[in-house]
N, C-alpha and C positions, 0 to 999 in steps of 0.2 A: 504494500500500500504506500502511496505517496501523495503529498499535498503539493499542488502547483497552482499558479495564477492562470486564469483563462486568458487567452490571447483575444485581441479585438475581433478577430474573425470567427471565434467560437461563440456558440449560443449558450447562455447561462442555463443551468438545469432547473427550469421553472417548477417542475413537480417537486423537487427537493426544497427549493426556496419557499414554496407555498405551504410546506409542512410547518415552517416557523412563523410565517406571516401570511394569512389568508387574503390580504388585500393586494390583488394582482396589480392594480394601478400604482400603489406605493412601491411594490417590489420592482416593477419596471423602471420607475423613476430613480430609485437609488442604485440599481445595478448600472444605469447609464452614467451616473456620477461617481461611482465607487469602483473598487477593484474586487472582482469575484474570484475566490479560490475554491478549488475542488479537491476532495479526497477521492482518489481512484483506487479501485481494486480491479486488476486485469483490464485497465483502460475504461472501466465503467464508473461513472460518478456515484459514490455512495454517501458523500458528505459535502457540505458547502458552508462557506461563510463569506460575508461581504464586509469590506472596510471602506468607510466613507469619511474623507477629511471634512472636518466641520469648522475648525478655527486654525490659525497658523501652527500651533503646537499640539493640537488635539485631533484625534481620529476616533470615529465611532465604529464599533462592531455592531452592525445593524441586522444581521441574520446569521444564525447558526442552526444547521439542520443535519440530521443523519437519517438515512433511509430506514424505515421501520424494521426490516429484518436484521439490521446491524446495530440497533439501539441496545444499550445496556452493556456495551463492551469497552467503554472508556473512550470511544472515538470522539464524542462531543468535547470531552476534556482536552484531547489531543488537538482538536481544531482551535479551541480557545487559546491554549498555550502557544500554538503556532501563530495565531493572530497577534498575540501580545509580542512575541519575538519579532515578527515582521514589522510591527509598528515601532518597536524600539530601534530596530536596525535602520528604519527610514528616518529616524531622528525626531519622532514625536515624543513629547514629554508626558502626555496623558492619553489613555485609551478609556473610552466611555462605552457603556452598554445600557440598554433599557429592556425590561421584561415586565410582563403582567403581574399584578398583585396575586393572581391565582396560580402563577407558574412556580409552584413550591420547589420542585426539583431543580429548575434553572437557577432560582435564587440561591440555593445551597451550592450548586456547582460553581457559579460565578465567584462566590465568596471563597470556596476552596481553591480557586485559581488566582486569588489575591485581590479581587475587587472588593470595594467597600461601598455601602449604601451612601448616596449623597443627596437624594431627594425623591419627591413624588410629583409626577405630573398628573394632577387630579383630573379625572374624567377623560383621559387621553383616548381610551378605546371607545367611549361613547361618542366622542367627536370625530374619530377617523374610521370607524367601522360601522356599516349599516346593520349587520347581523350581530346579535349578542354572542359573545364567546364565553364558554364555560370550560373550566379545567378543575379537576379535583373537587367537583361539586360546588365550585365558587365562581361567581360571575367575574370575568376579567373587565375591570373598570378603569383602574389607575395604572400608570406606567411607573414602575420602580426604577429609579436611575442609580447606576453604580459606576464607579470609576477606579482606575489604578494609575498612579503616577510612577514614572521611571526615574 
């Protein structure tokens, strides 16, 4: 398995990206402005993340997803660690990420990878998503913001 950045000529794996973010319009917007990385096994994409520069010294990890048959194997953690490493190598001072208030496993994972909670974007998912999202029996309403400084 290897992680690599997609070239401009390649198409981003939308089916994977939509696992982490069901808003197709938002996904298309940020993959146009950011860098898309894929985790491949035998040249098949099984994981993905997108890095999006937001401010001069800050980059945001806007999507992390692993294909369902490969989940639970530590691949999401590997993608996050790789995203942090790439961001540091590119000279960014801070990496940020946001996840839903109902995304319990993701909140734990980001903190295990060195991120700290920095804020809450109240009603983010009500503003940006037409359909209600439920995870772990909880409605996803607020965006929990986390960051890591280098």
